[in-house]
C-alpha positions as CSV (number, residue, x, y, z in Angstrom):
1,M,-14.5,-7.0,4.8
2,E,-12.6,-9.9,3.8
3,K,-8.6,-9.5,4.2
4,E,-7.9,-10.6,0.8
5,T,-10.3,-8.0,-0.8
6,I,-8.4,-5.1,1.1
7,K,-5.1,-6.5,0.1
8,I,-6.2,-6.5,-3.7
9,R,-7.8,-3.0,-3.5
10,F,-4.5,-2.0,-1.8
11,A,-2.1,-3.4,-4.3
12,N,-4.4,-1.8,-7.1
13,A,-4.3,1.7,-5.5
14,I,-0.6,1.6,-5.2
15,Q,-0.2,0.1,-8.8
16,K,-2.3,3.0,-10.3
17,I,0.1,5.4,-8.8
18,Q,3.0,3.9,-10.3
19,F,5.5,5.4,-7.7
20,D,9.0,4.7,-7.5
21,L,9.0,1.7,-5.2
22,P,12.7,2.0,-3.7
23,T,11.9,5.6,-3.1
24,L,8.5,4.9,-1.2
25,A,10.2,2.1,0.8
26,K,12.8,4.4,1.8
27,Q,10.4,7.0,2.9
28,L,8.4,4.6,4.9
29,G,11.7,3.0,6.5
30,I,10.6,-0.6,5.1
31,S,12.6,-2.6,2.8
32,Q,11.6,-2.8,-0.9
33,K,11.0,-6.2,-0.8
34,L,8.4,-5.6,2.0
35,L,6.6,-3.1,0.2
36,E,6.5,-5.1,-3.1
37,S,4.7,-7.9,-1.0
38,Y,2.3,-5.4,-0.2
39,V,1.8,-4.2,-3.9
40,K,1.6,-7.6,-5.2
41,G,-1.1,-8.2,-2.5
42,E,1.0,-10.9,-0.9
43,K,0.8,-9.4,2.7
44,L,-1.3,-6.5,4.3
45,P,0.7,-3.8,5.9
46,P,0.2,-2.8,9.4
47,V,-2.3,0.0,10.0
48,V,0.6,2.7,10.5
49,V,2.4,1.7,7.4
50,F,-0.9,1.6,5.5
51,A,-1.8,5.3,6.6
52,N,1.5,6.5,5.9
53,I,1.5,5.0,2.4
54,C,-1.8,6.5,1.9
55,E,-0.5,10.0,3.2
56,I,2.4,9.9,0.8
57,L,0.7,8.8,-2.2
58,D,-2.1,11.0,-1.5
59,L,-4.6,8.2,-1.3
60,D,-8.1,8.3,0.7
61,A,-7.7,5.4,3.0
62,N,-11.4,5.0,3.2
63,K,-11.6,4.9,-0.8
64,V,-8.9,2.2,-0.8
65,M,-10.9,0.2,1.8
66,N,-14.4,0.7,0.0
67,Q,-13.6,0.7,-3.6
């Protein structure tokens, strides 16, 4: 699967949840600016961060990857 497709799917999944980004960033131990770059689809998070976001937001990582 293409990296751009994964970024878009991941960003869409986070946007659908409409989670409070400052709170999520704090829980992840990353800056809000970095998290926003993931939400906008500008960057793809490292696997560990991806897994943590999926866990916190109760997202199925497989569904995010294969929507």
